[in-house]
C-alpha positions as CSV (number, residue, x, y, z in Angstrom):
1,M,-0.1,-0.1,0.0
2,Q,1.2,3.4,-1.0
3,P,2.1,5.7,1.9
4,S,-0.2,8.3,0.6
5,N,-3.2,5.9,0.7
6,V,-2.3,5.1,4.3
7,C,-2.2,8.7,5.2
8,W,-5.5,9.2,3.4
9,S,-7.3,6.4,5.3
10,L,-5.9,7.5,8.6
11,T,-7.3,11.0,7.9
12,I,-10.8,9.7,7.0
13,W,-10.9,7.5,10.2
14,M,-9.9,10.5,12.5
15,V,-12.6,12.6,10.8
16,Q,-15.2,9.9,11.4
17,L,-14.0,9.4,15.0
18,A,-14.4,13.1,15.7
19,L,-17.9,13.2,14.1
20,M,-18.8,10.3,16.3
21,F,-17.5,12.0,19.5
22,L,-19.5,15.2,18.6
23,T,-22.7,13.2,18.0
24,I,-22.1,11.4,21.5
25,Q,-21.5,15.0,23.0
26,A,-24.6,16.5,21.5
27,Q,-26.8,13.7,22.9
28,S,-25.6,13.8,26.5
29,C,-27.1,15.9,29.4
30,T,-25.5,18.1,32.0
31,K,-26.4,17.6,35.8
32,P,-30.2,18.1,36.3
33,I,-31.7,20.9,38.5
34,G,-34.5,19.7,40.8
35,G,-37.6,21.6,42.0
36,P,-37.9,23.3,45.5
37,N,-36.9,21.5,48.6
38,M,-35.3,18.4,46.8
39,V,-31.7,17.2,46.0
40,L,-30.2,14.8,43.6
41,S,-29.9,11.3,45.0
42,D,-26.4,10.5,46.5
43,A,-25.5,8.1,43.6
44,F,-25.5,10.9,41.1
45,I,-24.4,14.0,43.2
46,I,-20.8,14.0,41.9
47,Q,-21.5,13.1,38.3
48,E,-21.4,16.0,35.9
49,T,-22.7,14.6,32.5
50,F,-25.2,11.9,31.7
51,E,-25.7,9.8,28.6
52,D,-28.7,10.0,26.5
53,G,-31.4,7.7,28.0
54,A,-29.8,8.0,31.5
55,K,-32.2,8.0,34.4
56,V,-31.5,9.8,37.7
57,T,-33.6,10.3,40.9
58,F,-34.3,13.0,43.4
59,D,-34.8,12.9,47.1
60,C,-36.7,15.3,49.3
61,A,-34.4,17.6,51.2
62,I,-33.9,17.2,55.0
63,G,-37.1,17.9,56.8
64,Y,-39.4,17.4,53.6
65,V,-41.4,14.3,52.6
66,R,-42.5,13.2,49.2
67,A,-46.2,14.3,48.6
68,G,-46.6,13.1,45.0
69,G,-44.9,12.8,41.6
70,S,-42.2,10.5,40.3
71,R,-38.7,10.8,41.8
72,S,-37.0,10.0,38.3
73,V,-36.2,12.1,35.3
74,T,-34.7,10.9,32.0
75,C,-32.1,12.4,29.7
76,T,-33.5,12.4,26.1
77,A,-31.4,14.1,23.3
78,G,-29.7,16.3,25.7
79,V,-32.8,17.4,27.6
80,W,-34.0,16.1,31.0
81,S,-37.7,15.3,31.4
82,E,-39.9,17.5,33.6
83,V,-39.3,17.1,37.3
84,K,-42.7,16.0,38.9
85,L,-41.6,15.3,42.4
86,I,-43.5,17.3,45.1
87,C,-41.9,17.8,48.5
88,E,-43.7,19.1,51.5
89,R,-42.6,19.9,55.0
90,K,-42.7,17.1,57.5
91,S,-45.3,17.4,60.3
92,C,-43.9,16.7,63.8
93,G,-47.5,16.2,65.2
94,S,-48.3,17.1,68.7
95,P,-45.3,18.5,70.8
96,G,-46.7,16.9,73.9
97,E,-49.0,17.8,76.8
98,V,-47.6,20.3,79.4
99,M,-49.0,19.6,82.7
100,N,-50.6,22.8,84.3
101,G,-49.6,24.7,81.1
102,D,-49.9,24.6,77.3
103,F,-47.9,25.1,74.2
104,D,-48.4,28.0,71.7
105,L,-48.9,26.3,68.3
106,S,-49.6,29.5,66.4
107,E,-46.4,29.3,64.3
108,G,-47.3,25.6,63.3
109,I,-46.0,22.1,63.9
110,L,-44.1,21.5,60.5
111,F,-40.4,21.2,60.0
112,G,-38.6,24.3,61.2
113,D,-41.6,25.6,63.3
114,K,-41.1,26.5,67.0
115,V,-43.6,26.0,69.8
116,V,-43.5,27.9,73.1
117,A,-44.6,26.6,76.5
118,T,-46.4,28.7,78.9
119,C,-47.5,27.8,82.5
120,N,-50.8,28.4,84.1
121,T,-51.1,31.2,86.6
122,G,-49.3,30.1,89.8
123,Y,-47.0,27.7,88.1
124,M,-43.4,28.3,86.8
125,L,-41.5,26.8,84.0
126,V,-38.7,24.2,84.7
127,G,-36.4,23.7,81.7
128,S,-36.5,25.1,78.2
129,G,-39.9,26.1,77.1
130,V,-39.1,26.1,73.3
131,R,-39.3,23.0,71.1
132,T,-38.3,23.0,67.4
133,C,-39.7,20.6,64.7
134,M,-36.6,18.8,63.4
135,D,-36.2,16.2,60.7
136,G,-36.4,13.4,63.3
137,G,-39.3,15.0,65.3
138,W,-39.6,17.6,68.2
139,D,-36.1,18.4,69.9
140,G,-35.7,18.4,73.6
141,R,-38.5,17.2,76.1
142,V,-41.8,18.4,77.2
143,P,-41.1,21.0,79.9
144,L,-42.5,20.9,83.3
145,C,-44.7,23.5,85.2
146,E,-44.3,23.4,88.8
147,V,-46.5,25.1,91.4
148,V,-45.2,28.3,92.7
149,K,-44.4,28.2,96.5
150,C,-44.1,30.9,99.3
151,G,-42.1,30.6,102.3
152,K,-43.2,31.3,105.9
153,P,-45.8,34.0,106.4
154,P,-44.6,37.3,108.0
155,T,-44.7,37.7,111.7
156,I,-46.6,40.5,113.4
157,V,-46.4,42.1,116.8
158,N,-49.0,41.1,119.4
159,G,-50.6,38.5,117.0
160,G,-49.9,36.0,114.2
161,P,-51.3,33.3,112.1
162,V,-54.4,31.7,113.8
163,V,-53.0,28.2,112.6
164,P,-49.3,27.3,113.2
165,P,-47.4,28.4,110.0
166,E,-45.9,25.8,107.7
167,E,-42.5,25.9,106.0
168,T,-43.9,26.5,102.6
169,Y,-47.3,27.2,101.0
170,N,-48.4,26.4,97.5
171,Y,-49.8,29.2,95.2
172,G,-53.3,30.3,96.3
173,S,-52.9,29.2,99.9
174,V,-54.5,31.6,102.4
175,V,-53.1,32.4,105.8
176,Q,-55.4,34.1,108.4
177,Y,-54.2,36.3,111.3
178,G,-55.5,37.1,114.7
179,C,-54.5,39.3,117.7
180,E,-53.8,38.7,121.3
181,K,-56.2,39.7,124.0
182,D,-57.1,43.5,124.3
183,Y,-55.6,44.1,120.8
184,T,-57.5,44.8,117.6
185,L,-56.7,43.7,114.1
186,V,-56.0,46.6,111.8
187,G,-56.0,45.8,108.0
188,T,-57.0,42.7,106.2
189,K,-57.1,39.5,108.2
190,S,-56.1,37.2,105.3
191,I,-53.0,37.0,103.1
192,I,-52.7,34.9,99.9
193,C,-49.7,33.1,98.3
194,S,-49.4,34.9,94.9
195,E,-48.0,33.8,91.6
196,N,-44.7,35.6,92.3
197,G,-44.0,33.6,95.4
198,E,-44.8,36.2,97.9
199,F,-47.8,36.7,100.3
200,Q,-50.1,39.5,99.3
201,P,-51.4,42.0,100.6
202,A,-49.2,43.1,103.5
203,P,-50.1,41.4,106.8
204,P,-52.4,43.3,109.3
205,E,-51.2,44.9,112.5
206,C,-52.4,44.3,116.1
207,K,-53.2,47.6,117.8
208,M,-54.8,48.7,121.1
209,V,-57.6,51.1,119.6
210,S,-60.4,52.8,121.7
211,C,-62.7,55.8,120.7
212,P,-64.6,58.1,123.2
213,R,-68.3,58.1,123.3
214,P,-69.8,60.7,120.8
215,V,-71.7,63.7,122.3
216,I,-74.4,65.0,119.9
217,E,-77.0,67.4,121.1
218,N,-80.6,67.1,120.0
219,A,-80.0,63.5,118.8
220,F,-80.2,60.0,120.0
221,R,-78.2,56.7,119.3
222,I,-80.1,54.2,117.1
223,E,-77.2,51.6,116.4
224,G,-74.0,50.7,118.3
225,R,-73.0,50.7,122.1
226,P,-69.8,51.3,124.2
227,P,-67.0,50.5,124.6
228,Y,-65.9,51.6,121.0
229,T,-62.9,49.5,119.9
230,Y,-61.3,49.3,116.3
231,K,-64.1,49.1,113.6
232,S,-66.9,49.5,116.1
233,F,-69.6,51.7,114.7
234,V,-72.4,53.9,116.1
235,T,-75.4,55.6,114.3
236,Y,-77.4,58.7,115.4
237,K,-80.7,60.3,114.4
238,C,-81.8,63.9,115.1
239,N,-84.8,64.6,117.1
240,A,-88.1,65.7,115.6
241,G,-87.9,69.1,114.1
242,Y,-84.1,68.9,113.7
243,E,-81.9,68.2,110.6
244,M,-78.7,66.4,110.7
245,E,-75.5,68.0,109.1
246,G,-72.6,65.5,108.8
247,Q,-72.5,61.7,108.9
248,A,-75.0,59.8,110.8
249,S,-72.8,56.7,111.1
250,L,-69.3,56.8,112.6
251,T,-66.6,54.1,112.8
252,C,-63.9,53.8,115.2
253,E,-60.6,53.8,113.3
254,I,-56.8,53.8,114.4
255,E,-56.7,57.6,114.7
256,G,-60.2,58.0,116.2
257,W,-63.7,58.4,114.8
258,S,-63.9,58.1,111.0
259,A,-65.6,61.7,110.8
260,P,-66.5,64.7,112.9
261,F,-69.6,64.2,115.1
262,P,-72.7,65.3,113.1
263,T,-74.9,68.2,114.3
264,C,-78.6,68.5,114.6
265,K,-80.0,72.0,113.6
266,A,-83.4,73.3,113.1
267,Q,-84.9,71.9,109.8
268,N,-84.3,73.8,106.6
269,C,-85.4,73.0,103.0
270,T,-83.2,71.2,100.4
271,K,-82.8,72.6,96.9
272,P,-86.4,73.0,95.3
273,I,-87.4,71.1,92.3
274,G,-89.2,73.0,89.5
275,G,-91.9,72.1,87.2
276,P,-91.3,71.1,83.6
277,N,-89.1,73.3,81.3
278,M,-87.8,75.4,84.1
279,V,-84.6,75.8,86.0
280,L,-83.5,77.4,89.4
281,S,-82.3,80.9,88.9
282,D,-78.4,81.3,88.7
283,A,-78.3,83.1,92.2
284,F,-79.5,79.8,93.9
285,I,-78.1,77.1,91.5
286,L,-75.0,76.3,93.8
287,Q,-76.9,76.4,97.1
288,E,-77.9,73.1,98.6
289,T,-79.9,74.1,101.8
290,F,-82.3,77.1,102.5
291,V,-83.3,78.4,105.9
292,D,-86.9,78.6,106.9
293,G,-88.7,81.5,105.2
294,A,-86.1,81.6,102.4
295,T,-87.6,82.5,98.9
296,V,-86.0,81.5,95.5
297,N,-86.9,82.1,92.0
298,F,-87.2,79.9,88.9
299,H,-87.0,80.9,85.2
300,C,-87.9,79.1,82.0
301,A,-85.3,76.8,80.5
302,I,-83.5,77.5,77.2
303,G,-86.2,77.6,74.4
304,Y,-89.0,78.3,76.7
305,V,-90.8,81.6,77.7
306,R,-93.0,82.4,80.7
307,A,-96.8,82.0,79.9
308,G,-98.0,82.8,83.5
309,G,-97.7,82.0,87.2
310,S,-95.3,83.4,89.9
311,R,-91.5,82.7,89.6
312,T,-91.2,82.5,93.4
313,V,-91.4,79.7,96.0
314,T,-91.0,80.0,99.7
315,C,-89.4,77.5,102.3
316,T,-91.8,77.0,105.2
317,A,-91.0,74.3,108.0
318,G,-88.8,72.3,105.5
319,V,-91.4,72.4,102.7
320,W,-91.5,74.5,99.6
321,S,-94.6,76.3,98.4
322,E,-96.2,75.1,95.2
323,V,-94.4,76.1,91.9
324,K,-97.0,78.0,89.7
325,L,-94.7,79.2,87.0
326,I,-95.8,78.0,83.4
327,C,-93.3,77.8,80.7
328,E,-94.1,77.2,77.0
329,R,-91.9,76.6,73.9
330,K,-90.8,79.7,72.1
331,S,-92.0,80.3,68.6
332,C,-89.4,81.0,65.9
333,G,-92.1,82.4,63.5
334,S,-91.5,82.1,59.7
335,P,-88.3,80.3,58.8
336,G,-88.1,82.6,55.7
337,E,-89.2,82.4,52.0
338,V,-87.5,79.9,49.6
339,M,-87.3,81.4,46.2
340,N,-88.7,78.8,43.7
341,G,-89.6,76.3,46.7
342,D,-91.2,76.1,49.9
343,F,-90.7,74.9,53.7
344,D,-92.7,72.0,55.1
345,L,-94.0,73.4,58.4
346,S,-95.9,70.1,59.4
347,E,-93.6,69.6,62.4
348,G,-94.1,73.1,63.8
349,I,-92.2,76.3,64.2
350,E,-91.5,76.1,68.0
351,F,-88.2,75.4,69.9
352,G,-86.8,72.1,68.8
353,D,-88.9,71.8,65.7
354,K,-87.4,71.3,62.2
355,V,-88.6,72.6,58.8
356,V,-87.5,70.9,55.6
357,A,-87.2,72.9,52.3
358,T,-88.3,71.4,49.0
359,C,-87.8,73.0,45.5
360,N,-90.5,73.5,42.8
361,T,-90.4,71.3,39.8
362,G,-87.3,72.1,37.6
363,Y,-85.3,73.5,40.5
364,M,-82.8,71.8,42.9
365,L,-81.6,72.6,46.5
366,V,-78.3,74.3,47.0
367,G,-77.1,73.9,50.7
368,S,-78.9,72.3,53.7
369,G,-82.7,72.1,53.3
370,V,-83.3,71.7,57.1
371,R,-83.5,74.4,59.7
372,T,-84.1,73.9,63.4
373,C,-85.8,76.3,65.8
374,M,-83.3,77.3,68.4
375,D,-83.5,79.5,71.6
376,R,-82.5,82.6,69.4
377,G,-84.5,81.7,66.2
378,W,-83.9,79.5,63.3
379,D,-80.3,78.1,62.7
380,G,-78.5,78.3,59.4
381,R,-79.7,80.3,56.4
382,V,-82.7,80.1,54.0
383,P,-81.6,77.5,51.4
384,V,-81.5,78.4,47.6
385,C,-83.5,76.6,44.8
386,E,-81.4,76.9,41.5
387,V,-83.0,76.1,38.2
388,V,-82.1,72.7,36.8
389,K,-79.9,72.8,33.8
390,C,-79.5,70.6,30.8
391,G,-76.3,70.3,28.6
392,K,-76.1,70.5,24.9
393,P,-79.0,69.0,23.0
394,P,-78.3,65.5,21.2
395,T,-77.0,65.8,17.6
396,I,-78.8,64.0,14.8
397,V,-77.7,62.9,11.3
398,N,-78.4,65.2,8.3
399,G,-80.0,67.8,10.7
400,G,-79.9,69.6,14.0
401,P,-81.3,72.4,16.1
402,V,-82.6,75.3,13.9
403,V,-80.9,77.6,16.2
404,P,-77.2,77.1,17.0
405,P,-77.1,75.2,20.3
406,E,-76.0,76.7,23.6
407,E,-73.7,75.1,26.3
408,T,-76.6,74.9,28.9
409,Y,-80.4,75.2,28.9
410,N,-82.7,76.0,31.8
411,Y,-85.5,73.7,32.8
412,G,-88.4,74.1,30.4
413,S,-86.3,75.4,27.5
414,V,-87.3,74.0,24.1
415,V,-85.1,73.1,21.2
416,Q,-86.5,72.8,17.7
417,Y,-84.9,70.6,15.1
418,G,-84.7,70.8,11.2
419,C,-83.3,68.9,8.5
420,E,-81.0,69.6,5.7
421,K,-82.2,70.1,2.1
422,D,-83.8,66.9,0.5
423,Y,-84.4,65.3,4.1
424,T,-87.7,65.2,6.0
425,L,-88.1,65.5,9.8
426,V,-89.5,62.1,11.2
427,G,-90.8,62.4,14.8
428,T,-91.3,65.3,17.1
429,K,-89.5,68.6,16.0
430,F,-89.3,69.9,19.6
431,I,-87.4,68.5,22.7
432,T,-87.7,70.1,26.2
433,C,-85.3,70.3,29.2
434,L,-86.8,68.3,32.0
435,E,-86.4,68.5,35.8
436,N,-83.8,65.5,35.7
437,G,-81.5,67.6,33.6
438,E,-82.2,65.6,30.4
439,F,-83.9,66.4,27.2
440,Q,-87.1,64.7,26.4
441,P,-88.5,63.1,24.1
442,A,-85.8,61.5,22.1
443,P,-84.8,63.9,19.1
444,P,-86.4,63.3,15.6
445,E,-84.5,61.8,12.7
446,C,-83.9,63.2,9.2
447,K,-84.9,60.8,6.5
448,M,-85.2,61.1,2.7
449,V,-88.9,60.1,2.2
450,S,-90.6,60.4,-1.1
451,C,-93.9,59.2,-2.5
452,P,-94.9,58.7,-6.2
453,P,-97.6,60.9,-7.7
454,P,-100.9,59.2,-7.3
455,V,-102.8,57.9,-10.4
456,V,-106.5,58.3,-10.1
457,D,-108.4,57.8,-13.3
458,N,-111.3,60.1,-14.0
459,G,-110.2,62.2,-11.1
460,V,-108.5,65.6,-10.7
461,R,-106.2,67.0,-8.0
462,I,-107.6,69.7,-6.0
463,E,-104.9,70.1,-3.3
464,G,-101.3,69.3,-3.0
465,R,-98.5,69.2,-5.6
466,P,-95.4,67.2,-6.2
467,P,-92.8,66.4,-5.1
468,Y,-94.5,64.5,-2.4
469,T,-92.2,64.3,0.8
470,Y,-92.8,63.1,4.3
471,E,-96.2,64.5,5.7
472,S,-97.1,66.0,2.2
473,F,-100.8,65.5,1.4
474,V,-102.8,65.6,-1.8
475,T,-106.7,65.6,-2.4
476,Y,-108.5,64.3,-5.4
477,K,-112.0,65.0,-6.7
478,C,-113.8,62.8,-9.3
479,N,-114.8,64.3,-12.7
480,A,-118.6,65.0,-13.3
481,G,-120.5,61.9,-13.5
482,Y,-118.2,59.8,-11.4
483,E,-118.5,58.9,-7.8
484,M,-115.3,58.3,-5.5
485,E,-114.7,55.1,-3.6
486,G,-111.9,55.4,-0.9
487,Q,-110.1,58.3,0.8
488,A,-110.0,61.6,-1.1
489,S,-107.1,62.8,0.9
490,L,-103.7,60.9,1.1
491,T,-100.6,61.6,3.3
492,C,-97.0,60.7,2.4
493,E,-95.7,58.6,5.3
494,I,-92.3,56.9,5.8
495,E,-93.7,53.6,4.3
496,G,-95.6,55.4,1.5
497,W,-99.1,56.8,1.1
498,S,-101.3,56.6,4.1
499,A,-104.1,54.7,2.2
500,P,-104.7,53.1,-1.3
501,F,-105.4,55.4,-4.1
502,P,-109.2,56.2,-4.5
503,T,-111.2,55.2,-7.6
504,C,-113.7,57.1,-9.6
505,K,-116.6,55.0,-10.8
């Protein structure tokens, strides 16, 4: 074999080998990319290229579980098939039951979520109160809630707990105190072991308390008797014809009686109560008691006027004379004239009444339509009724308003339409601006309407002449010796003549 042939064969073989290599390269796949929360299986994690037809699998990431879809994908012509694996967060289920407490599950119980334990009132947490949902379940342990304890209760002078104290007390336990002979308990007799491990409130004191016998002239005792020790009480009542000033009941406190001794004075009158719609005059409004023989005045309340009777009453032996003042509601008179409208006075025109304004047809209210009768007259102002306005009239094809349209039209304004040459007005030629601000009725149309000349044998036209457009009319009369059958007068309508042509027989 010639050397040149050998070289040529070698060249062809290398070219074929290169083409085969390129073909193989074009059909292989690079490392596939999975969906959310998944990873390539360990068997394929370090491999970078995959032959055509190769299959690989994905696994759900730590803390996630398969919820559906195939784990496998296939390399076909350099492209991986769609990843259909669905991975969802694992659920750790219940984090356990906390005795005398509870877990807050608001964050959830899925992988990565945290639950926090809290103890019931009077209990305290022992250990970590937080558990995290891990790949293998909840970390840590269920915490404990132990009852809060208090130490020995405080000691007091000249007294102490009525039951021998213990070394410790559970939350909510009650300790009751008592005093030695001749001593009185001052303060609350019971204290409670609270959630902070302390007794509350502060313990009472034991004191030797004594109050002197009250001396009250013109009065007698109705409750209580000596000796008066701590928290003893006594109640007095004035003799007939006397009125008490001060507190009738007194209590013996640490520093003495709870209030000064009351006094009994000759009976006066309390503040008088007037009749309807009146008040006590300002000079007496702050006074609470009135001596026998005192006189006071009433005046009518705001919005009312005196209609008769005396304004004065007199205190006699602790009783006021009859109130004879009569007060009636003020009248505000006319609320004013509403231009292009009126007020509804059905409720009245006296203090507190309201009148409501309404506008005439074609007018609309500007401002508040309600006025109220106040002490000094009607509030607000007389409202205004402005005329309703319409915008530009509608346009029509082959016609329009006979007068150039304006920007606005007052209620009741009329717009007349006309048509261009060779067009006939079909419909009403006038539209009107109504109270709703719209033109009514709908505008007419401009149509090209034409009727042929009627043919009436042995007849003669006596009215009308061509051309016959919309609403044109013509009248015929038969020649002498002929009698007409049908309508003598015809009108050109949209669809033609209003009736068949008459005949002369």
